[in-house]
C-alpha positions in Angstrom: -1.5 4.3 -13.4 -1.9 7.2 -11.0 -2.3 5.0 -7.9 1.0 3.2 -8.6 2.7 6.6 -9.2 1.3 7.9 -5.9 2.6 4.8 -4.0 6.0 5.3 -5.5 6.0 9.0 -4.6 5.2 8.3 -1.0 7.9 5.6 -0.7 10.4 8.0 -2.3 9.5 10.8 0.1 9.8 8.5 3.1 13.2 7.3 1.9 14.3 10.9 1.3 13.4 11.7 4.9 15.0 8.6 6.4 18.2 9.3 4.4 18.4 13.0 5.4 17.7 12.9 9.1 18.8 10.8 12.1 16.3 8.5 13.7 16.3 10.6 16.9 15.6 13.8 15.0 12.6 12.2 13.3 11.2 10.7 16.5 11.6 13.9 18.4 9.6 15.9 15.8 5.9 15.2 16.0 5.3 16.7 12.6 7.8 14.3 10.9 6.2 11.4 12.7 2.7 12.6 11.5 4.1 12.9 8.0 5.5 9.4 8.1 2.1 8.1 9.3 0.2 10.0 6.6 2.5 8.8 3.8 2.3 5.2 5.0 -1.4 5.4 5.5 -2.2 6.9 2.1 0.2 4.5 0.3 -1.7 1.6 1.9 -5.0 3.2 0.8 -3.7 3.4 -2.8 -2.9 -0.3 -2.6 -6.4 -1.0 -1.3 -7.9 1.0 -4.1 -5.9 -1.0 -6.6 -7.0 -4.3 -5.0 -10.6 -3.3 -5.1 -10.3 -2.3 -8.7 -8.7 -5.6 -9.7 -11.1 -7.7 -7.7 -14.1 -6.0 -9.4 -12.7 -5.7 -12.9 -10.8 -8.9 -13.3 -12.6 -11.3 -10.9 -16.1 -9.8 -10.9 -16.2 -9.5 -7.1 -17.1 -6.4 -5.2 -15.1 -6.8 -2.0 -16.7 -6.3 1.4 -13.6 -4.7 2.8 -9.9 -4.2 2.1 -8.8 -7.6 3.4 -11.5 -9.2 1.3 -10.1 -7.5 -1.7 -6.6 -8.9 -0.9 -8.2 -12.3 -0.4 -9.6 -12.1 -3.9 -6.2 -11.3 -5.3 -4.8 -14.3 -3.4 -7.5 -16.7 -4.6 -7.0 -15.3 -8.2 -3.3 -16.3 -8.0 -1.9 -12.7 -8.1 -0.4 -12.8 -4.6 1.0 -15.6 -2.4 -0.4 -16.6 1.0 2.7 -15.0 2.6 2.1 -11.7 0.8 -1.6 -11.9 1.7 -0.6 -12.0 5.4 1.8 -9.0 4.9 -0.7 -6.9 3.1 -3.4 -7.7 5.7 -1.0 -6.5 8.4 -0.4 -3.3 6.3 -4.2 -2.8 6.2 -4.3 -3.3 10.0 -1.7 -0.6 10.5 -3.7 1.7 8.2 -6.9 1.0 10.2 -5.1 1.7 13.5 -3.8 5.0 12.2 -7.1 6.1 10.7 -9.6 4.9 13.2 -7.4 5.3 16.3 -8.2 1.8 17.5 -4.9 2.0 19.4 -2.1 4.5 19.4 0.7 3.6 17.0 3.9 4.7 18.6 6.5 6.8 16.8 9.0 4.0 17.2 6.6 1.6 15.4 6.0 4.1 12.6 9.7 4.6 12.2 10.4 0.8 12.2 7.8 0.2 9.5 9.1 3.1 7.4 12.7 1.8 7.8 12.1 -1.9 7.3 9.0 -2.5 5.3 8.8 0.0 2.4 9.8 -2.8 0.0 6.4 -4.4 0.4 4.9 -1.6 -1.7 7.1 -2.3 -4.7 6.5 -6.1 -4.3 2.7 -5.4 -4.4 3.1 -3.2 -7.5 5.2 -6.0 -9.3 2.6 -8.6 -8.4 -0.3 -6.7 -9.8 1.6 -4.8 -12.5 0.9 -7.4 -15.2 -2.8 -7.2 -14.7 -2.8 -3.5 -14.9 -0.7 -3.4 -18.0 -3.1 -5.9 -19.6 -6.0 -3.6 -18.8 -4.1 -0.7 -20.3 -3.5 -2.6 -23.5 -7.2 -3.7 -23.7 -8.3 0.0 -23.3 -6.1 1.0 -26.2 -7.6 -1.5 -28.6 -10.2 0.0 -31.0 -13.8 -0.8 -30.2 -15.5 -3.4 -32.4 
């Protein structure tokens, strides 16, 4: 699925940056910090898109917002309560970046990129079976 590929591309790009430059060099370059913010933001947006899709298609629920979509995945048994809290925090980060509710410091962006990228792959693993099942169903001939 394209959204999963996109998330993985963003994570790979972030890892490449983190492995090729020192922390100080990243934090001193406003364009690199903006790039990290953008990559994290759009990866979270792709997660949200997937959550909306699954909530609607699998559970017949049109979520009111991103956190509601994650709640539907939790109630449907696809993610744990702990993961729901983590994904809700990721959505909160995305909202702060997009809407400017409060400035997100370069240090915070760096810390998230350094320590929390694995959450994207955990999300993909949790929902992967549902998406694979949908792919198989789409490949079946129509009756």
